[in-house]
VEXROVO-518283 format. One line per field, with one value per atom (N, C-alpha, C): atom name; y negated, z negated, x; residue in three letters. Coordinates in steps of 0.001 Angstrom, whole numbers, padded with zeros to 6 digits, always signed. Example, Ala and Ser with C-alpha at 12.3 -4.5 7.8 and 13.67 -1.06 7.14 Angstrom:
2
atomo <- c(N:CA:C:N:CA:C);
c2 <- c(+005690:+004500:+003300:+002250:+001060:-000030);
c3 <- c(-007800:-007800:-007800:-007080:-007140:-007870);
c1 <- c(+013190:+012300:+013200:+012850:+013670:+012900);
residuo <- c(Ala:Ala:Ala:Ser:Ser:Ser);
// end
This chain:
230
atomo <- c(N:CA:C:N:CA:C:N:CA:C:N:CA:C:N:CA:C:N:CA:C:N:CA:C:N:CA:C:N:CA:C:N:CA:C:N:CA:C:N:CA:C:N:CA:C:N:CA:C:N:CA:C:N:CA:C:N:CA:C:N:CA:C:N:CA:C:N:CA:C:N:CA:C:N:CA:C:N:CA:C:N:CA:C:N:CA:C:N:CA:C:N:CA:C:N:CA:C:N:CA:C:N:CA:C:N:CA:C:N:CA:C:N:CA:C:N:CA:C:N:CA:C:N:CA:C:N:CA:C:N:CA:C:N:CA:C:N:CA:C:N:CA:C:N:CA:C:N:CA:C:N:CA:C:N:CA:C:N:CA:C:N:CA:C:N:CA:C:N:CA:C:N:CA:C:N:CA:C:N:CA:C:N:CA:C:N:CA:C:N:CA:C:N:CA:C:N:CA:C:N:CA:C:N:CA:C:N:CA:C:N:CA:C:N:CA:C:N:CA:C:N:CA:C:N:CA:C:N:CA:C:N:CA:C:N:CA:C:N:CA:C:N:CA:C:N:CA:C:N:CA:C:N:CA:C:N:CA:C:N:CA:C:N:CA:C:N:CA:C:N:CA:C:N:CA:C:N:CA:C:N:CA:C:N:CA:C:N:CA:C:N:CA:C:N:CA:C:N:CA:C:N:CA:C:N:CA:C:N:CA:C:N:CA:C:N:CA:C:N:CA:C:N:CA:C:N:CA:C:N:CA:C:N:CA:C:N:CA:C:N:CA:C:N:CA:C:N:CA:C:N:CA:C:N:CA:C:N:CA:C:N:CA:C:N:CA:C:N:CA:C:N:CA:C:N:CA:C:N:CA:C:N:CA:C:N:CA:C:N:CA:C:N:CA:C:N:CA:C:N:CA:C:N:CA:C:N:CA:C:N:CA:C:N:CA:C:N:CA:C:N:CA:C:N:CA:C:N:CA:C:N:CA:C:N:CA:C:N:CA:C:N:CA:C:N:CA:C:N:CA:C:N:CA:C:N:CA:C:N:CA:C:N:CA:C:N:CA:C:N:CA:C:N:CA:C:N:CA:C:N:CA:C:N:CA:C:N:CA:C:N:CA:C:N:CA:C:N:CA:C:N:CA:C:N:CA:C:N:CA:C:N:CA:C:N:CA:C:N:CA:C:N:CA:C:N:CA:C:N:CA:C:N:CA:C:N:CA:C:N:CA:C:N:CA:C:N:CA:C:N:CA:C:N:CA:C:N:CA:C:N:CA:C:N:CA:C:N:CA:C:N:CA:C:N:CA:C:N:CA:C:N:CA:C:N:CA:C:N:CA:C:N:CA:C:N:CA:C:N:CA:C:N:CA:C:N:CA:C:N:CA:C:N:CA:C:N:CA:C:N:CA:C:N:CA:C:N:CA:C:N:CA:C:N:CA:C:N:CA:C:N:CA:C:N:CA:C:N:CA:C:N:CA:C:N:CA:C:N:CA:C:N:CA:C:N:CA:C:N:CA:C:N:CA:C:N:CA:C:N:CA:C:N:CA:C:N:CA:C:N:CA:C:N:CA:C:N:CA:C:N:CA:C:N:CA:C:N:CA:C:N:CA:C:N:CA:C:N:CA:C:N:CA:C:N:CA:C:N:CA:C:N:CA:C:N:CA:C:N:CA:C:N:CA:C:N:CA:C:N:CA:C:N:CA:C:N:CA:C:N:CA:C:N:CA:C:N:CA:C:N:CA:C:N:CA:C:N:CA:C:N:CA:C:N:CA:C:N:CA:C:N:CA:C:N:CA:C:N:CA:C:N:CA:C);
c2 <- c(-079064:-079104:-080177:-080430:-081444:-082825:-083064:-084344:-084506:-083419:-083477:-083706:-083065:-083302:-084761:-085316:-086714:-087621:-087295:-088113:-088050:-086842:-086697:-087465:-087355:-088087:-089591:-090078:-091505:-091948:-091146:-091467:-091459:-090482:-090415:-091589:-092002:-093159:-094401:-094549:-095669:-095504:-094291:-094048:-094246:-093901:-093933:-095233:-096122:-097385:-098275:-098859:-099661:-100893:-101375:-102589:-102305:-101036:-100688:-100930:-101657:-101860:-100525:-100419:-099139:-098472:-099243:-098654:-098064:-098792:-098303:-097076:-097076:-095929:-094693:-094855:-093722:-093158:-094037:-093573:-092814:-093338:-092689:-091322:-091240:-089968:-088959:-089417:-088519:-087947:-088807:-088339:-087388:-087698:-086815:-085443:-085428:-084166:-083341:-084012:-083312:-082694:-083439:-082922:-081734:-081815:-080705:-079439:-079576:-078424:-077895:-078812:-078419:-077650:-078112:-077514:-076554:-076266:-075309:-075769:-077074:-077617:-077530:-077158:-077077:-078174:-078234:-079222:-078965:-077684:-077367:-078166:-078295:-078896:-080409:-081028:-082490:-083110:-082308:-082859:-083385:-083200:-083676:-084636:-085873:-086825:-087146:-087318:-087608:-088918:-088918:-090146:-090325:-089394:-089539:-088810:-087921:-087048:-087741:-088911:-089577:-090675:-090767:-091808:-091319:-091878:-091416:-092372:-093562:-094543:-094185:-094456:-094261:-095520:-095340:-096452:-096244:-097274:-097215:-097387:-096504:-096668:-096656:-097541:-097614:-097032:-096093:-095408:-095635:-095982:-096165:-095076:-094357:-093306:-093796:-093808:-094272:-093138:-093379:-092416:-091445:-090501:-089538:-088674:-088294:-087397:-087924:-089233:-089815:-089476:-089303:-088936:-087540:-086608:-085252:-085245:-086012:-086034:-086674:-087708:-088338:-087412:-086532:-085514:-084549:-084243:-083379:-084065:-085369:-086117:-086084:-086246:-086216:-084863:-083778:-082441:-082248:-082700:-082559:-083428:-084649:-085555:-084987:-084460:-083891:-082693:-081884:-080731:-081153:-082395:-082907:-083843:-083604:-084318:-085795:-086165:-087540:-087651:-088881:-089146:-090145:-089988:-090825:-091021:-092027:-092206:-092913:-092640:-093303:-094614:-095722:-097041:-097452:-097573:-097941:-097529:-097448:-097089:-098249:-098352:-099357:-098814:-099596:-099192:-099099:-099784:-099793:-098607:-097934:-096788:-096560:-095467:-095117:-095521:-096082:-096540:-095600:-095121:-094303:-094919:-094999:-095455:-094221:-094080:-092928:-093410:-092790:-093107:-091904:-092164:-091086:-091563:-090681:-091032:-091183:-092022:-092260:-090970:-090073:-088828:-087919:-087924:-087071:-087582:-088901:-089470:-089223:-089370:-089124:-087680:-086736:-085330:-085073:-085673:-085481:-086049:-087239:-087865:-087157:-086634:-085872:-084595:-083896:-082678:-082992:-084111:-084509:-084800:-085459:-085741:-084447:-083444:-082149:-081470:-081620:-081040:-081683:-082977:-083676:-083082:-082779:-082196:-080829:-080016:-078676:-078743:-079597:-079668:-080160:-081092:-081582:-080469:-079541:-078456:-077338:-077115:-075981:-076329:-077611:-078008:-077441:-076666:-075988:-076938:-076499:-077234:-077024:-078103:-077964:-079299:-079259:-080470:-080947:-082079:-082701:-081804:-081148:-080294:-079147:-078521:-077408:-077874:-079009:-079509:-079985:-080560:-080964:-079740:-078654:-077412:-076884:-076992:-076527:-077327:-078652:-079495:-079166:-078913:-078555:-077224:-076287:-075019:-075183:-076028:-076288:-076848:-077794:-078379:-077317:-076462:-075410:-074425:-074008:-073082:-073704:-074977:-075672:-075798:-076097:-076194:-074850:-073777:-072435:-072142:-072477:-072221:-073022:-074321:-075174:-074804:-074442:-074034:-072786:-071817:-070614:-070886:-071769:-072105:-072821:-073705:-074430:-073468:-072560:-071578:-070718:-070309:-069498:-070286:-071555:-072379:-072526:-072760:-072911:-071612:-070478:-069181:-068889:-069349:-069056:-070081:-071188:-072259:-072579:-071986:-072225:-073717:-074166:-075564:-076469:-075970:-076821:-077213:-076317:-076621:-077858:-078013:-079186:-080457:-080350:-081516:-081973:-081026:-081381:-081905:-081318:-081801:-083228:-083514:-084866:-085868:-085478:-086360:-086670:-085618:-085798:-086670:-086473:-087272:-088746:-089017:-090420:-091071:-090308:-090848:-091121:-090213:-090396:-091605:-091820:-092998:-094290:-094330:-095529:-095746:-094664:-094770:-095341:-094815:-095310:-096774:-097159:-098549:-099457:-099013:-099795:-099969:-098894:-098967:-099926:-099868:-100723:-102191:-102470:-103868:-104473:-103623:-104115:-104100:-103560:-103496:-102567:-101483:-100536:-099356:-099007:-097875:-096803:-095620:-094521:-093595:-093319:-092383:-091140:-089999:-088752:-088277:-087341:-086796:-085465:-084706:-083412:-083341:-082554:-082357:-080872:-080413:-078992:-078626:-077448:-076940:-075441:-074963:-073539:-072810:-072220:-071538:-070206:-069763:-068499:-068673:-069917:-070155:-069768:-069405:-069024:-070177:-071400:-072558:-072826:-072733:-072912:-071848:-070609:-069529:-069707:-070178:-070412:-071522:-072586:-073673:-073230:-072427:-071939:-071064:-070238:-069383:-070226:-071291:-072178:-072874:-073312:-073992:-073086:-071829:-070889:-070553:-070669:-070331:-071484:-072628:-073828:-074278:-074775:-075391:-074433:-073174:-072179:-072153:-073157:-073174:-074139:-073822:-074705:-075602:-075607:-076359:-077857:-078388:-079823:-080253:-079300:-079664:-079959:-079484:-079428:-080524:-081574:-082622:-083243:-083013:-083595:-082787:-081709:-080961:-080407:-079755:-079139:-080200:-081361:-082448:-082900:-082991:-083402:-082333:-081063:-079983:-079893:-080294:-080121:-081076);
c3 <- c(-075322:-074527:-075031:-076364:-076909:-076357:-076094:-075512:-074114:-073360:-072010:-072046:-073001:-073146:-073473:-074384:-074752:-073556:-072760:-071585:-070559:-070329:-069372:-069852:-071138:-071681:-071508:-071750:-071601:-070152:-069227:-067808:-067392:-067891:-067550:-068147:-069351:-069963:-069096:-068522:-067614:-066321:-065770:-064498:-064597:-065746:-065894:-066487:-066892:-067481:-066398:-066658:-065608:-065172:-066004:-065649:-064952:-064769:-064078:-062586:-061948:-060497:-059764:-058658:-057948:-057599:-057102:-056709:-057924:-059036:-060254:-060798:-060704:-061171:-060341:-059031:-058155:-058463:-058707:-059031:-060356:-061352:-062661:-062561:-061800:-061643:-060889:-059869:-059102:-059987:-060814:-061691:-062749:-063298:-064291:-063687:-062458:-061785:-061558:-061156:-060936:-062243:-063338:-064623:-065075:-064833:-065204:-064449:-063149:-062350:-062752:-062980:-063308:-064620:-065629:-066958:-067256:-066246:-066428:-067399:-067442:-068350:-067704:-068492:-068006:-068660:-068296:-068933:-070425:-070858:-072288:-073047:-072427:-073111:-073261:-072434:-072415:-072675:-072862:-072935:-074299:-075320:-076652:-077147:-076680:-077143:-078608:-079287:-080712:-080965:-082054:-082447:-081856:-080991:-080377:-081161:-082057:-082679:-083537:-084117:-085013:-084329:-083019:-082270:-081915:-082573:-082369:-081528:-081229:-080501:-079026:-078431:-076998:-076271:-075273:-074491:-073026:-072245:-070801:-070073:-069134:-068258:-066816:-066024:-064601:-063804:-062928:-062140:-060662:-059913:-058471:-057757:-056878:-056094:-054657:-054148:-052791:-051942:-050664:-049781:-049153:-048379:-047672:-048627:-048199:-048936:-050343:-050480:-051806:-052401:-051555:-052080:-052695:-052018:-052551:-053795:-053786:-054923:-056144:-055941:-057094:-057673:-056820:-057327:-058259:-057958:-058822:-060165:-060130:-061374:-062205:-061563:-062284:-062973:-062255:-062821:-064040:-063962:-065088:-066255:-065980:-067044:-067810:-067097:-067749:-068605:-068130:-068901:-070198:-070239:-071435:-072235:-072178:-072999:-072670:-071459:-071008:-070151:-069894:-068983:-067952:-066699:-065644:-064506:-063705:-062466:-061454:-060179:-059094:-058814:-059009:-058923:-057475:-056706:-055302:-054533:-053234:-052347:-051413:-051012:-050038:-049261:-048320:-047560:-048459:-049606:-050517:-051482:-051621:-052515:-053156:-053916:-054666:-056128:-056710:-058097:-058965:-060051:-061014:-062400:-063115:-064506:-065392:-066334:-067231:-068666:-069382:-070771:-071627:-072728:-073626:-074616:-075513:-076426:-075632:-076116:-075410:-075154:-076160:-075992:-074973:-074913:-073945:-072519:-072348:-071027:-070624:-071579:-071290:-070850:-071570:-071213:-069827:-069523:-068215:-067101:-067310:-066268:-066105:-067205:-067116:-066303:-066591:-065851:-064387:-064144:-062769:-062018:-062689:-062048:-061646:-062524:-062195:-061064:-061054:-059979:-058642:-058657:-057438:-056863:-057753:-057309:-056680:-057345:-056833:-055495:-055391:-054151:-052992:-053264:-052204:-051686:-052568:-052178:-051442:-051796:-051260:-050159:-049953:-048939:-047583:-046945:-045709:-044521:-043544:-042284:-041543:-040965:-040240:-040079:-039501:-039274:-040536:-040414:-041568:-042162:-041308:-041794:-042647:-042174:-042913:-044250:-044231:-045466:-046459:-045945:-046824:-047497:-046744:-047320:-048385:-048133:-049125:-050410:-050301:-051492:-052270:-051561:-052250:-052970:-052331:-052982:-054193:-054064:-055173:-056371:-056116:-057202:-057850:-057028:-057556:-058411:-057934:-058700:-059980:-059918:-061101:-062138:-061681:-062592:-063286:-062546:-063117:-064155:-063819:-064725:-066012:-065879:-067057:-067898:-067234:-067977:-068796:-068211:-068939:-070103:-069877:-070939:-072085:-071756:-072797:-073603:-072909:-073589:-074538:-074078:-074923:-076137:-075931:-077045:-078098:-077644:-078574:-079335:-078626:-079263:-080322:-080096:-081017:-082131:-082057:-083045:-083603:-084750:-085315:-085531:-085048:-085204:-084087:-083238:-082183:-081164:-080929:-079956:-080332:-081612:-082074:-081932:-082239:-082130:-080671:-079774:-078364:-077795:-078217:-077754:-078242:-079468:-079999:-079215:-078872:-078072:-076728:-076080:-074776:-074878:-075948:-076131:-076332:-077146:-077386:-076117:-075336:-074070:-073105:-073075:-072179:-072599:-073893:-074367:-073934:-074057:-073641:-072131:-071382:-069926:-069589:-070238:-069973:-070357:-071491:-071922:-070922:-070419:-069430:-068160:-067686:-066470:-066648:-067816:-068064:-068149:-068887:-069070:-067801:-066949:-065703:-064551:-064807:-063765:-062625:-062948:-061920:-061877:-060685:-060496:-059695:-060286:-059657:-058987:-057729:-057006:-056689:-057118:-056882:-055457:-055055:-053709:-053620:-052633:-052418:-050989:-050783:-049434:-049240:-048024:-047732:-047540:-047997:-047777:-047527:-046594:-046258:-047237:-048269:-049300:-048814:-047636:-047115:-046257:-046012:-045149:-045844:-045045:-045598:-046303:-045786:-046408:-047784:-047895:-049198:-050174:-049722:-050588:-051058:-050161:-050540:-051573:-051379:-052341:-053693:-053679:-054929:-055685:-054951:-055587:-056254:-055563:-056143:-057380:-057336:-058477:-059675:-059439:-060552:-061237:-060498:-061079:-061845:-061857:-062439:-063671:-064675:-065833:-066666:-066762:-067457:-068962:-069561:-071013:-071638:-072824:-073510:-074532:-074606:-075658:-075566:-074353:-074233:-074617:-074785:-075255:-076746:-077448:-078900:-079653:-078987:-079693:-080789:-082043:-083161:-083651:-082951:-083338:-084744:-085035:-086363:-087457:-087161:-088140:-088421:-087382:-087555:-088323:-088104:-088807:-090256:-090507:-091845:-092871);
c1 <- c(+101410:+100194:+099234:+099245:+098350:+098683:+099978:+100383:+099797:+099759:+099200:+097689:+097007:+095566:+095294:+096111:+095936:+096177:+097191:+097499:+096370:+095835:+094737:+093517:+093198:+092043:+092211:+093441:+093699:+093526:+094033:+093885:+092416:+091664:+090248:+089483:+089869:+089215:+089408:+090608:+090864:+090064:+090088:+089406:+087903:+087326:+085881:+085355:+086250:+085796:+085191:+084001:+083339:+084110:+085037:+085781:+087104:+087433:+088679:+088527:+089454:+089387:+089380:+088647:+088519:+089846:+090794:+092075:+092801:+092779:+093422:+092701:+091374:+090593:+090909:+091020:+091336:+092713:+093686:+095039:+095060:+094325:+094286:+093619:+092530:+091828:+092692:+093393:+094260:+095365:+095988:+097048:+096502:+095328:+094708:+094429:+093934:+093632:+094895:+095972:+097240:+097751:+097642:+098105:+097261:+095942:+095069:+095451:+095720:+096101:+097477:+098412:+099791:+099855:+099086:+099174:+098032:+097210:+096135:+095070:+094795:+093791:+092409:+091424:+090053:+089232:+087934:+087060:+086939:+087101:+087092:+088136:+089317:+090455:+090340:+089520:+089510:+088155:+087118:+085762:+085381:+086226:+085891:+086958:+086990:+087983:+087803:+088909:+088849:+088120:+087330:+086658:+085276:+084822:+083515:+082427:+082800:+081828:+080790:+081082:+080154:+079360:+079427:+078742:+077343:+076318:+074951:+074122:+074617:+073829:+073738:+072570:+072379:+072843:+073687:+074209:+073853:+074063:+073833:+075154:+075433:+076579:+076097:+076660:+076335:+077488:+077183:+078197:+077909:+078938:+078813:+079604:+078936:+079581:+079709:+080922:+081171:+081735:+081842:+082474:+081490:+081998:+081143:+080322:+079131:+078245:+077937:+077878:+077678:+076312:+075288:+073973:+074012:+074656:+074781:+075665:+076729:+077654:+077011:+076203:+075561:+074493:+073947:+073037:+073751:+075006:+075803:+076053:+076359:+076542:+075262:+074122:+072845:+072652:+072917:+072762:+073643:+074887:+075814:+075371:+074915:+074487:+073297:+072307:+071129:+071519:+072455:+072913:+073580:+074079:+074750:+073847:+072540:+071548:+071447:+071810:+071651:+070394:+069982:+068880:+069390:+068991:+069572:+068593:+068863:+068113:+068998:+068723:+069440:+068743:+069459:+068843:+068614:+069678:+069520:+070764:+070607:+071706:+071998:+073245:+073631:+074817:+075279:+076458:+077682:+077636:+078782:+078774:+077635:+077611:+076259:+076169:+074966:+075159:+074129:+074176:+073362:+073964:+073233:+073369:+072250:+072230:+072120:+073041:+073057:+072874:+071928:+071647:+072020:+072711:+073098:+074133:+074541:+075621:+076913:+077801:+079061:+079815:+079838:+080599:+079935:+078602:+077916:+078148:+078100:+078364:+079808:+080723:+082141:+082345:+081729:+081865:+081304:+080151:+079530:+080399:+080929:+081735:+083081:+083609:+084851:+084641:+083552:+083254:+082959:+082293:+082023:+083322:+084266:+085554:+086252:+086176:+086776:+086003:+084672:+083863:+084203:+084495:+084889:+086177:+087115:+088386:+088134:+087301:+087020:+086287:+085282:+084508:+085361:+086271:+087150:+088055:+088423:+089309:+088559:+087290:+086551:+085564:+085290:+084318:+084732:+083845:+084246:+084352:+085094:+085169:+083861:+083338:+082084:+081400:+080203:+079433:+078750:+078085:+077445:+076357:+075584:+074505:+075048:+076125:+076715:+077285:+077937:+078536:+077474:+076391:+075299:+074689:+074515:+074001:+074951:+076259:+077235:+077107:+076997:+076872:+075601:+074510:+073271:+073420:+074099:+074365:+075267:+076283:+077201:+076446:+075547:+074753:+073863:+073248:+072384:+073167:+074332:+075160:+075675:+076045:+076524:+075418:+074208:+073069:+072826:+072936:+072762:+073841:+075087:+076199:+076081:+075805:+075697:+074485:+073394:+072214:+072482:+073182:+073524:+074462:+075435:+076387:+075692:+074764:+074027:+073150:+072481:+071645:+072472:+073659:+074526:+075008:+075360:+075817:+074719:+073486:+072364:+072129:+072230:+072000:+073057:+074271:+075367:+075500:+074760:+074879:+073504:+073122:+071794:+071518:+070377:+069988:+070455:+071373:+071918:+070848:+069894:+068851:+068065:+067760:+067016:+067842:+069144:+070019:+070116:+070348:+070489:+069168:+068056:+066753:+066502:+066914:+066739:+067585:+068813:+069672:+069013:+068499:+067870:+066627:+065833:+064617:+064951:+065985:+066354:+066889:+067656:+068157:+067009:+066029:+064879:+064048:+063911:+063153:+063832:+065148:+065876:+065756:+065765:+065590:+064219:+063179:+061820:+061684:+062288:+062237:+062930:+064077:+064824:+064000:+063408:+062603:+061431:+060796:+059635:+060036:+061110:+061506:+062095:+062692:+063272:+062264:+061073:+060063:+060431:+061135:+061570:+060601:+060166:+059270:+060003:+060111:+060816:+059809:+060026:+059173:+059973:+059474:+060176:+059980:+060797:+060692:+061398:+061038:+061670:+062171:+063170:+063701:+063973:+063780:+063912:+065374:+065735:+067078:+066994:+067767:+067783:+068693:+068079:+068873:+069432:+069024:+069536:+070785:+071166:+072317:+073620:+074601:+075892:+076589:+076416:+077055:+076456:+075123:+074482:+074973:+075054:+075500:+076932:+077796:+079192:+079288:+078508:+078510:+077971:+076889:+076309:+077300:+078039:+079046:+080132:+080573:+081587:+081044:+079790:+079192:+079034:+078638:+078456:+079772:+080879:+082183:+082804:+082125:+082713:+081937:+082651:+082000:+081186:+081631:+080834:+080969:+081572:+081727:+080741:+080269:+079337:+079986:+081296:+081951:+081664:+081592:+081399:+079996:+079054:+077720:+077731:+078751:+078674:+079380:+079816:+080552:+079685:+080097:+079373:+078194:+077818:+076621:+076739:+077876:+078014:+078046:+078608:+078568:+077153:+076337:+074950:+074165:+074503:+073811:+074268:+075531:+076086:+075566);
residuo <- c(Unk:Unk:Unk:Unk:Unk:Unk:Unk:Unk:Unk:Unk:Unk:Unk:Unk:Unk:Unk:Unk:Unk:Unk:Unk:Unk:Unk:Unk:Unk:Unk:Unk:Unk:Unk:Unk:Unk:Unk:Unk:Unk:Unk:Unk:Unk:Unk:Unk:Unk:Unk:Unk:Unk:Unk:Unk:Unk:Unk:Unk:Unk:Unk:Unk:Unk:Unk:Unk:Unk:Unk:Unk:Unk:Unk:Unk:Unk:Unk:Unk:Unk:Unk:Unk:Unk:Unk:Unk:Unk:Unk:Unk:Unk:Unk:Unk:Unk:Unk:Unk:Unk:Unk:Unk:Unk:Unk:Unk:Unk:Unk:Unk:Unk:Unk:Unk:Unk:Unk:Unk:Unk:Unk:Unk:Unk:Unk:Unk:Unk:Unk:Unk:Unk:Unk:Unk:Unk:Unk:Unk:Unk:Unk:Unk:Unk:Unk:Unk:Unk:Unk:Unk:Unk:Unk:Unk:Unk:Unk:Unk:Unk:Unk:Unk:Unk:Unk:Unk:Unk:Unk:Unk:Unk:Unk:Unk:Unk:Unk:Unk:Unk:Unk:Unk:Unk:Unk:Unk:Unk:Unk:Unk:Unk:Unk:Unk:Unk:Unk:Unk:Unk:Unk:Unk:Unk:Unk:Unk:Unk:Unk:Unk:Unk:Unk:Unk:Unk:Unk:Unk:Unk:Unk:Unk:Unk:Unk:Unk:Unk:Unk:Unk:Unk:Unk:Unk:Unk:Unk:Unk:Unk:Unk:Unk:Unk:Unk:Unk:Unk:Unk:Unk:Unk:Unk:Unk:Unk:Unk:Unk:Unk:Unk:Unk:Unk:Unk:Unk:Unk:Unk:Unk:Unk:Unk:Unk:Unk:Unk:Unk:Unk:Unk:Unk:Unk:Unk:Unk:Unk:Unk:Unk:Unk:Unk:Unk:Unk:Unk:Unk:Unk:Unk:Unk:Unk:Unk:Unk:Unk:Unk:Unk:Unk:Unk:Unk:Unk:Unk:Unk:Unk:Unk:Unk:Unk:Unk:Unk:Unk:Unk:Unk:Unk:Unk:Unk:Unk:Unk:Unk:Unk:Unk:Unk:Unk:Unk:Unk:Unk:Unk:Unk:Unk:Unk:Unk:Unk:Unk:Unk:Unk:Unk:Unk:Unk:Unk:Unk:Unk:Unk:Unk:Unk:Unk:Unk:Unk:Unk:Unk:Unk:Unk:Unk:Unk:Unk:Unk:Unk:Unk:Unk:Unk:Unk:Unk:Unk:Unk:Unk:Unk:Unk:Unk:Unk:Unk:Unk:Unk:Unk:Unk:Unk:Unk:Unk:Unk:Unk:Unk:Unk:Unk:Unk:Unk:Unk:Unk:Unk:Unk:Unk:Unk:Unk:Unk:Unk:Unk:Unk:Unk:Unk:Unk:Unk:Unk:Unk:Unk:Unk:Unk:Unk:Unk:Unk:Unk:Unk:Unk:Unk:Unk:Unk:Unk:Unk:Unk:Unk:Unk:Unk:Unk:Unk:Unk:Unk:Unk:Unk:Unk:Unk:Unk:Unk:Unk:Unk:Unk:Unk:Unk:Unk:Unk:Unk:Unk:Unk:Unk:Unk:Unk:Unk:Unk:Unk:Unk:Unk:Unk:Unk:Unk:Unk:Unk:Unk:Unk:Unk:Unk:Unk:Unk:Unk:Unk:Unk:Unk:Unk:Unk:Unk:Unk:Unk:Unk:Unk:Unk:Unk:Unk:Unk:Unk:Unk:Unk:Unk:Unk:Unk:Unk:Unk:Unk:Unk:Unk:Unk:Unk:Unk:Unk:Unk:Unk:Unk:Unk:Unk:Unk:Unk:Unk:Unk:Unk:Unk:Unk:Unk:Unk:Unk:Unk:Unk:Unk:Unk:Unk:Unk:Unk:Unk:Unk:Unk:Unk:Unk:Unk:Unk:Unk:Unk:Unk:Unk:Unk:Unk:Unk:Unk:Unk:Unk:Unk:Unk:Unk:Unk:Unk:Unk:Unk:Unk:Unk:Unk:Unk:Unk:Unk:Unk:Unk:Unk:Unk:Unk:Unk:Unk:Unk:Unk:Unk:Unk:Unk:Unk:Unk:Unk:Unk:Unk:Unk:Unk:Unk:Unk:Unk:Unk:Unk:Unk:Unk:Unk:Unk:Unk:Unk:Unk:Unk:Unk:Unk:Unk:Unk:Unk:Unk:Unk:Unk:Unk:Unk:Unk:Unk:Unk:Unk:Unk:Unk:Unk:Unk:Unk:Unk:Unk:Unk:Unk:Unk:Unk:Unk:Unk:Unk:Unk:Unk:Unk:Unk:Unk:Unk:Unk:Unk:Unk:Unk:Unk:Unk:Unk:Unk:Unk:Unk:Unk:Unk:Unk:Unk:Unk:Unk:Unk:Unk:Unk:Unk:Unk:Unk:Unk:Unk:Unk:Unk:Unk:Unk:Unk:Unk:Unk:Unk:Unk:Unk:Unk:Unk:Unk:Unk:Unk:Unk:Unk:Unk:Unk:Unk:Unk:Unk:Unk:Unk:Unk:Unk:Unk:Unk:Unk:Unk:Unk:Unk:Unk:Unk:Unk:Unk:Unk:Unk:Unk:Unk:Unk:Unk:Unk:Unk:Unk:Unk:Unk:Unk:Unk:Unk:Unk:Unk:Unk:Unk:Unk:Unk:Unk:Unk:Unk:Unk:Unk:Unk:Unk:Unk:Unk:Unk:Unk:Unk:Unk:Unk:Unk:Unk:Unk:Unk:Unk:Unk:Unk:Unk:Unk:Unk:Unk:Unk:Unk:Unk:Unk:Unk:Unk:Unk:Unk:Unk:Unk:Unk:Unk:Unk:Unk:Unk:Unk:Unk:Unk:Unk:Unk:Unk:Unk:Unk:Unk:Unk:Unk:Unk:Unk:Unk:Unk:Unk:Unk:Unk:Unk:Unk:Unk:Unk:Unk:Unk:Unk:Unk:Unk:Unk);
// end
């Protein structure tokens, strides 16, 4: 099984690398997803690649999300990234896709993008048949449920690991500082906004249920934490 974990991690590293051509990245991600399903691998099994635990520097990764419902899907990536002590913002949208800048340690970004790749597989399988409005509500529910699940897992991890809360808070603070510095030096001004969603709809509820059932482990939050505490 360890060989399969190593193979999946290698495929994901190719799929998630910014210099990988889109077609090659899609093929690598598809094969990684098939192997995960075939061998029953979860995000727990692949979210801590060897050699990432001692990486303390904050880096920037740019992610482009293309295809249908890309605004909703990039919102899911943002939720996962923040749960993993990263800081991010959506730079701009175009017909070619949505751009997100993610700041954080390499291992935290890797864990977030790995979990997002798995979330993409799950959402593609569970997205209900229906019109755009219904599917948009489902995606919003999925993001809400995922946020609840990851938040609970993070809280449990902190409770079970003395000192981990301070380490994770420090990671998030350093990532946020780098984000603010980038925005200032690039002259980018971010304006927040809210949009209404009917949380009582059946589609939202179905999406929230799917999100709550996914990613409920806190193991991927802890890469390197015990080393930093030790």
